[in-house]
C-alpha positions as CSV (number, residue, x, y, z in Angstrom):
1,M,9.4,46.2,9.7
2,K,6.7,45.6,7.2
3,I,5.6,41.9,6.9
4,L,3.2,40.7,4.2
5,F,1.6,37.3,4.6
6,I,0.6,35.5,1.4
7,T,-2.0,32.8,1.6
8,K,-4.6,31.1,-0.5
9,D,-8.3,31.7,-0.1
10,F,-9.8,30.4,3.1
11,I,-13.1,30.0,4.9
12,I,-11.8,29.3,8.4
13,E,-9.6,32.1,9.8
14,P,-5.9,31.1,9.5
15,L,-5.2,31.1,13.2
16,G,-1.5,30.2,12.7
17,I,-0.9,33.4,10.7
18,M,-3.1,35.4,13.0
19,Y,-1.1,34.3,16.1
20,V,2.2,35.3,14.4
21,A,0.6,38.6,13.3
22,G,-0.6,39.3,16.8
23,A,2.9,38.8,18.2
24,L,4.4,41.1,15.5
25,K,1.8,43.8,16.1
26,K,2.5,43.7,19.9
27,S,6.2,44.3,19.1
28,G,5.5,47.3,16.9
29,H,5.7,45.8,13.4
30,Q,3.3,46.4,10.6
31,T,1.5,43.5,8.9
32,D,-0.8,42.9,6.0
33,I,-2.2,39.9,4.1
34,V,-3.1,39.0,0.5
35,K,-4.9,36.0,-1.0
36,A,-3.0,34.5,-3.9
37,G,-5.3,33.5,-6.8
38,I,-8.0,35.9,-5.5
39,E,-6.2,39.3,-5.3
40,N,-3.4,40.8,-7.4
41,V,-0.3,39.8,-5.4
42,E,2.2,41.8,-7.4
43,E,0.2,45.0,-7.0
44,K,0.0,44.4,-3.3
45,V,3.8,43.8,-3.0
46,K,4.4,46.9,-5.0
47,S,2.2,49.1,-2.9
48,F,3.0,47.7,0.5
49,A,6.8,47.2,-0.1
50,P,7.3,44.6,2.6
51,D,10.6,43.9,4.2
52,I,9.5,40.3,4.7
53,I,7.1,38.1,2.8
54,A,5.9,35.1,4.8
55,Y,4.2,32.0,3.4
56,S,2.4,29.5,5.6
57,L,1.9,26.3,3.7
58,T,0.8,22.7,4.0
59,T,2.1,19.8,1.9
60,G,0.4,20.0,-1.5
61,Q,0.6,23.8,-1.6
62,H,4.4,24.0,-1.6
63,G,4.9,23.9,-5.4
64,Y,2.5,26.8,-5.9
65,F,4.1,29.1,-3.4
66,L,7.6,28.3,-4.4
67,D,6.8,29.3,-8.0
68,L,5.0,32.4,-6.8
69,N,8.0,33.4,-4.6
70,K,10.4,33.0,-7.5
71,K,8.2,35.3,-9.6
72,L,8.1,37.9,-6.9
73,K,11.8,37.7,-6.2
74,S,12.5,38.5,-9.9
75,Q,10.7,41.8,-9.4
76,F,11.0,42.9,-5.8
77,K,13.5,42.9,-3.0
78,F,12.4,41.2,0.3
79,L,13.3,38.4,2.7
80,A,11.3,35.2,1.9
81,L,10.2,33.2,4.9
82,F,8.4,29.9,4.7
83,G,6.6,28.5,7.7
84,G,3.8,26.0,8.5
85,S,3.6,22.3,8.5
86,H,5.4,21.7,5.2
87,P,8.7,23.5,6.0
88,T,8.6,22.0,9.5
89,F,8.7,18.4,8.1
90,F,10.3,19.0,4.7
91,T,13.2,21.2,5.8
92,E,14.9,20.6,2.4
93,I,12.7,23.3,1.1
94,I,15.3,25.8,2.4
95,N,17.5,24.7,-0.6
96,D,14.9,25.8,-3.1
97,E,15.7,29.0,-5.1
98,G,14.4,32.1,-3.5
99,V,13.8,30.7,0.0
100,D,15.8,32.7,2.5
101,V,14.5,31.4,5.8
102,I,12.2,28.6,7.0
103,C,10.5,28.4,10.4
104,I,10.2,25.0,12.1
105,G,7.4,24.5,14.6
106,E,5.9,27.4,16.5
107,G,6.7,30.7,15.0
108,E,5.6,33.6,17.2
109,E,8.8,34.2,19.2
110,A,11.1,33.3,16.3
111,F,9.3,35.7,13.9
112,V,9.4,38.6,16.3
113,E,13.1,38.1,17.0
114,L,13.7,38.0,13.2
115,A,11.8,41.2,12.6
116,D,13.5,42.9,15.5
117,K,17.0,42.0,14.4
118,L,16.3,42.8,10.8
119,A,15.1,46.3,11.8
120,K,18.3,46.9,13.7
121,G,20.5,45.5,11.0
122,E,21.7,42.7,13.3
123,D,22.6,39.2,12.4
124,F,19.6,36.9,12.5
125,S,21.2,33.6,11.5
126,T,21.2,32.0,15.0
127,I,17.6,32.5,16.0
128,P,16.0,29.3,17.4
129,N,13.3,27.6,15.2
130,L,14.8,29.2,12.0
131,W,17.0,27.7,9.3
132,V,18.7,30.6,7.5
133,K,20.7,30.8,4.3
134,K,23.9,32.7,4.9
135,D,27.0,33.1,2.7
136,G,26.2,30.0,0.6
137,A,25.5,27.8,3.6
138,V,22.4,26.9,5.7
139,I,22.5,27.7,9.4
140,K,20.3,25.0,11.1
141,N,19.1,26.2,14.5
142,D,17.4,24.0,17.0
143,V,13.8,24.7,18.2
144,R,13.3,26.6,21.4
145,S,11.7,25.1,24.4
146,L,8.0,25.0,24.6
147,G,6.5,27.2,27.3
148,D,3.3,28.5,28.8
149,I,1.0,29.8,26.0
150,D,-1.0,32.2,28.1
151,P,1.5,35.0,27.6
152,L,1.2,34.9,23.8
153,A,-0.6,37.7,22.1
154,F,-4.1,36.9,21.0
155,P,-4.6,36.3,17.3
156,D,-4.7,39.5,15.3
157,R,-8.2,39.2,13.9
158,D,-8.1,42.8,12.4
159,L,-5.5,41.5,9.9
160,I,-8.3,39.4,8.4
161,Y,-11.6,41.2,9.3
162,R,-10.5,44.6,8.1
163,K,-10.1,43.3,4.6
164,Y,-12.4,40.3,4.2
165,S,-16.0,41.0,5.1
166,K,-17.0,37.4,4.5
167,S,-14.7,36.4,7.4
168,L,-15.8,39.4,9.5
169,N,-19.5,38.6,9.1
170,N,-19.2,34.9,9.5
171,P,-21.1,34.3,12.7
172,I,-18.8,31.4,13.6
173,K,-15.5,32.5,15.1
174,N,-12.6,30.1,15.7
175,F,-10.5,29.5,18.8
176,L,-7.8,27.3,20.2
177,G,-8.0,26.1,23.8
178,G,-4.5,24.6,23.8
179,R,-1.7,23.3,21.6
180,G,-0.6,19.8,20.9
181,C,-2.4,16.4,20.7
182,P,-1.9,13.7,23.3
183,F,-2.4,10.9,20.7
184,N,-0.1,9.5,18.0
185,C,-2.2,8.7,15.0
186,P,0.3,7.4,12.3
187,Y,-1.4,9.3,9.5
188,C,-0.9,12.7,11.3
189,F,2.2,14.8,11.7
190,N,1.7,15.2,15.4
191,H,3.9,12.3,16.3
192,S,6.7,13.7,14.1
193,L,6.3,17.1,15.7
194,K,6.7,15.5,19.1
195,T,10.0,14.0,18.0
196,I,11.2,17.5,16.9
197,Y,10.3,18.9,20.3
198,Q,11.5,15.9,22.3
199,G,13.2,17.2,25.5
200,K,11.9,20.7,24.9
201,G,9.1,20.8,27.4
202,Q,5.5,19.7,27.7
203,Y,4.1,19.1,24.2
204,V,0.4,19.2,25.1
205,R,-0.4,22.6,26.8
206,F,-3.6,24.2,27.8
207,R,-4.4,27.9,28.0
208,S,-5.9,28.8,31.3
209,V,-9.7,29.0,31.1
210,D,-9.6,32.7,32.1
211,N,-7.1,33.5,29.3
212,L,-9.2,31.7,26.7
213,L,-12.4,33.4,27.9
214,Q,-10.8,36.8,27.9
215,E,-10.0,36.4,24.2
216,M,-13.4,35.1,23.4
217,L,-15.1,37.9,25.2
218,E,-13.1,40.5,23.3
219,V,-14.1,38.9,20.0
220,K,-17.7,38.6,21.1
221,N,-17.8,42.3,22.0
222,K,-15.9,43.6,19.0
223,Y,-17.1,41.4,16.0
224,P,-20.2,39.7,14.8
225,M,-20.3,36.3,16.6
226,K,-23.1,33.9,17.3
227,M,-21.1,30.7,17.7
228,A,-17.6,29.5,18.7
229,Y,-15.7,26.7,17.0
230,F,-12.7,25.1,18.9
231,Q,-10.1,24.0,16.4
232,D,-8.3,21.8,18.9
233,D,-7.6,18.3,17.6
234,T,-9.2,17.0,20.8
235,F,-11.1,19.3,23.1
236,G,-11.5,18.8,26.9
237,T,-9.0,16.0,27.4
238,K,-8.0,17.5,30.8
239,D,-10.9,16.8,33.2
240,D,-10.3,19.6,35.8
241,W,-9.8,22.2,32.9
242,L,-13.1,21.1,31.3
243,S,-14.9,21.3,34.7
244,E,-13.8,24.9,35.2
245,F,-14.6,25.7,31.6
246,S,-18.1,24.4,31.9
247,E,-18.7,26.6,35.0
248,K,-17.4,29.8,33.5
249,Y,-18.1,29.7,29.8
250,S,-21.9,29.8,30.0
251,E,-21.8,32.8,32.3
252,I,-19.1,34.8,30.5
253,I,-19.7,33.9,26.8
254,G,-23.1,32.3,26.7
255,L,-23.0,31.3,23.1
256,P,-23.2,27.8,21.5
257,F,-19.9,26.1,20.5
258,H,-18.7,23.1,18.5
259,C,-15.7,21.0,19.4
260,H,-13.8,17.9,18.4
261,A,-13.7,14.9,20.8
262,R,-12.0,11.5,20.9
263,I,-14.4,8.6,20.9
264,N,-12.7,6.6,23.6
265,L,-12.8,9.6,25.9
266,I,-16.5,10.3,25.4
267,N,-18.4,9.3,28.5
268,E,-21.5,10.6,30.4
269,R,-19.4,13.0,32.5
270,L,-17.7,14.6,29.5
271,V,-20.9,15.0,27.6
272,R,-22.6,16.4,30.7
273,L,-19.9,19.0,31.1
274,L,-20.0,20.0,27.4
275,K,-23.7,20.3,27.6
276,K,-23.5,22.4,30.8
277,A,-21.1,24.8,29.1
278,G,-23.3,25.4,26.1
279,C,-21.9,23.0,23.6
280,S,-24.2,22.5,20.6
281,G,-22.3,19.9,18.6
282,V,-19.4,17.5,18.6
283,T,-17.3,16.0,15.9
284,F,-15.4,12.7,16.3
285,A,-13.6,10.4,13.9
286,I,-14.5,6.8,13.2
287,E,-12.1,6.7,10.3
288,T,-13.0,3.1,9.4
289,A,-15.4,0.3,10.4
290,D,-12.8,-2.4,10.1
291,D,-11.3,-3.3,13.5
292,R,-7.9,-4.4,12.2
293,L,-7.5,-1.2,10.1
294,R,-8.7,1.1,12.8
295,N,-6.7,-0.4,15.7
296,Q,-3.6,-2.0,14.1
297,I,-3.0,0.3,11.1
298,L,-4.4,3.6,12.4
299,E,-3.7,2.8,16.0
300,R,-7.0,4.3,17.2
301,N,-7.5,1.8,20.0
302,M,-11.3,1.9,20.0
303,S,-14.0,-0.7,19.5
304,K,-17.2,-0.6,17.5
305,E,-19.1,-0.8,20.7
306,Q,-17.3,2.3,21.9
307,I,-18.1,4.1,18.7
308,V,-21.8,3.3,18.8
309,K,-22.0,4.1,22.5
310,A,-20.3,7.5,22.0
311,A,-22.7,8.4,19.2
312,K,-25.7,7.5,21.4
313,L,-24.4,9.6,24.3
314,V,-23.9,12.6,22.1
315,K,-27.3,12.3,20.4
316,K,-29.1,11.6,23.7
317,A,-27.7,14.8,25.1
318,G,-29.3,16.7,22.3
319,L,-25.9,17.6,20.7
320,K,-25.4,17.7,16.9
321,L,-23.1,14.9,15.8
322,R,-20.6,15.0,12.9
323,I,-18.5,12.0,12.1
324,F,-15.2,12.0,10.1
325,N,-14.0,8.9,8.1
326,M,-11.2,8.0,5.7
327,L,-11.6,6.0,2.6
328,G,-8.9,4.4,0.5
329,L,-6.7,3.3,3.4
330,P,-3.6,1.2,2.8
331,E,-4.4,-2.5,3.3
332,G,-8.1,-1.6,3.1
333,S,-10.6,-2.3,0.4
334,L,-13.8,-1.1,-1.2
335,K,-15.6,-3.6,0.9
336,D,-14.1,-2.0,4.1
337,D,-15.2,1.4,2.9
338,L,-18.8,0.3,2.3
339,E,-18.8,-1.2,5.8
340,T,-17.6,2.2,7.1
341,L,-20.6,3.7,5.4
342,K,-22.9,1.2,7.1
343,L,-21.4,2.0,10.5
344,N,-22.0,5.7,10.0
345,I,-25.7,4.9,9.1
346,L,-25.9,2.9,12.3
347,C,-24.6,5.9,14.3
348,Q,-27.1,8.3,12.8
349,P,-25.0,11.4,12.8
350,D,-26.3,14.8,11.6
351,L,-23.4,14.7,9.1
352,G,-21.2,11.7,8.3
353,W,-18.6,12.5,5.7
354,A,-15.4,11.0,4.4
355,S,-12.1,12.2,3.1
356,I,-9.7,10.2,0.9
357,Y,-6.5,9.1,2.7
358,Q,-3.4,11.0,1.7
359,P,0.0,9.3,2.3
360,Y,1.9,12.3,3.7
361,P,5.6,11.3,3.7
362,R,7.4,11.3,7.0
363,T,4.3,10.2,8.8
364,K,4.4,6.6,10.0
365,L,1.6,5.5,7.7
366,G,2.9,7.5,4.7
367,D,6.2,5.7,5.1
368,L,4.4,2.4,5.3
369,C,2.8,3.1,1.9
370,I,6.2,3.7,0.4
371,E,7.6,0.5,1.9
372,K,4.6,-1.5,0.5
373,G,5.1,0.0,-3.0
374,I,1.7,1.6,-3.3
375,Y,3.1,5.1,-3.2
376,D,6.3,6.4,-4.8
377,G,6.9,9.1,-2.2
378,D,6.4,12.0,-4.6
379,I,5.1,14.9,-2.5
380,D,4.3,16.9,-5.6
381,A,1.6,14.3,-6.4
382,I,-0.3,15.1,-3.2
383,S,-3.3,17.4,-3.6
384,E,-3.9,20.5,-1.5
385,T,-7.0,18.8,-0.1
386,F,-8.0,15.3,0.8
387,F,-11.4,15.4,-0.9
388,E,-10.4,14.7,-4.5
389,E,-8.7,11.4,-5.3
390,S,-6.3,8.8,-3.9
391,V,-2.7,8.9,-5.0
392,L,-2.1,5.3,-3.9
393,D,-1.8,2.4,-6.3
394,I,-4.7,0.4,-4.9
395,K,-7.6,-1.7,-6.3
396,D,-10.9,0.0,-7.0
397,K,-9.5,3.5,-6.7
398,A,-12.0,5.1,-9.1
399,R,-14.9,3.4,-7.2
400,I,-13.5,4.6,-3.8
401,N,-13.1,8.1,-5.2
402,N,-16.8,8.0,-6.3
403,L,-17.9,6.6,-3.0
404,Q,-16.3,9.5,-1.1
405,K,-18.4,11.9,-3.1
406,L,-21.7,10.1,-2.4
407,F,-20.9,9.1,1.2
408,C,-22.5,11.9,3.2
409,L,-25.7,11.9,1.1
410,T,-26.1,8.2,1.7
411,V,-25.6,8.5,5.5
412,S,-28.5,11.0,5.5
413,F,-30.6,8.8,3.2
414,P,-29.7,5.1,3.8
415,I,-32.3,4.0,1.3
416,L,-29.8,5.1,-1.3
417,F,-27.2,2.5,-0.3
418,P,-28.1,-0.2,-2.9
419,L,-28.2,2.5,-5.6
420,V,-24.8,3.9,-4.6
421,K,-23.2,0.5,-4.8
422,I,-24.2,0.7,-8.5
423,L,-23.4,4.4,-9.1
424,I,-19.8,4.1,-7.9
425,N,-19.1,1.9,-10.9
426,L,-19.6,4.9,-13.2
427,P,-16.6,6.9,-14.4
428,P,-15.7,9.7,-11.9
429,N,-17.6,12.9,-12.9
430,A,-18.3,16.4,-11.8
431,L,-21.9,15.7,-10.8
432,F,-20.8,13.5,-7.9
433,G,-18.4,16.2,-6.7
434,K,-21.2,18.8,-6.8
435,V,-23.5,16.5,-4.9
436,Y,-20.9,16.1,-2.2
437,A,-20.1,19.8,-1.9
438,R,-23.8,20.9,-1.8
439,W,-25.0,18.3,0.6
440,K,-22.0,18.7,3.0
441,E,-22.5,22.5,3.0
442,K,-26.3,22.1,3.7
443,L,-25.7,19.8,6.6
444,N,-22.9,21.9,8.1
445,R,-25.3,24.8,8.2
446,R,-27.7,22.7,10.1
447,I,-25.1,21.6,12.6
448,Y,-24.1,25.2,13.2
449,N,-27.7,26.4,13.1
450,I,-26.9,29.1,10.5
């Protein structure tokens, strides 16, 4: 079978697609990829003649890909499969015109089984993890049990690197040390995904250290690589795993790496193990300076004292520190967001930047926004990114949108704080957006030492 993945442009390698492509390649299927909006998708479909076209999409991208799929369906014959976080949580997308199959949750085994059965002309309507249109009805299959992730094929990096030199030559290569997050932040889909997989096995799973390092060594030996970035939501939450990793990584890989950590898990031992392994930088999330918002609304369960202490531990170890924050939170205010800026200044990160909260429906916090009447639940209103503007009906929205654009520059130069309090009263403008993008890029390069 020939499978074509259609995606939008990306900077970070799309590991989800690459994992599925790796599984398909291992089973003897042929894959290719095309970037919609960058390349000529119709020409690619015509020349490659795929049996399956697969779209991996997040909420905010769904309208674009549904329209594109309809256009392609009017010209070519193929099976259209939609996977990723949006179809997982908004399963009604299966009812849209032109959608033949959706994949819920993890897709490697389900996709291979689909391609195998399609190649043999067999019925594929009962494959776990897939919802399938058949004879005017939708067959809704349950997800399969979660298992050991070591046996999975490594991500197919050739899928990306053979076509896109920018990705190939990027000295930072991305990896996953495990799957699942142990926490239940109400603004994230993780708690909903846990519900989908309830009773289906261990949700949080770690690769063995040896399995992870085997993949990393292959990448290091085959492609340009000067640094590793671990995309895990929270890295090193299992102490014995991190201890083994710290012993082996520096010997086998010996390159700097960046990872994400949870503030209330950061202690001297964790920082010491990361430093021993060769970690060069850590990202953690404050989200908001307000204790009530952070601990009651966002359920982060961490104090200001823990935040400041964690920042000091990371900086004392000589690691680069990047801090994530969210502005425009429900039940928050412009005053709260300015206090978040002050707390970032106190922590002295190498980069402190903010996103604008997006009320993803079917998350606990998104549903709260609907209940409070500050969001109408229209998923088509949500942007593809969370760096543009708030969709909530809240006070000072324009000022908050402006503050987000000027946030990271002010963290770097606190002397600007009084001026920024004035500038955010101006109408939203392209200049603020350019300041944000340029300064964030500059500081990211410093964090990665590239």
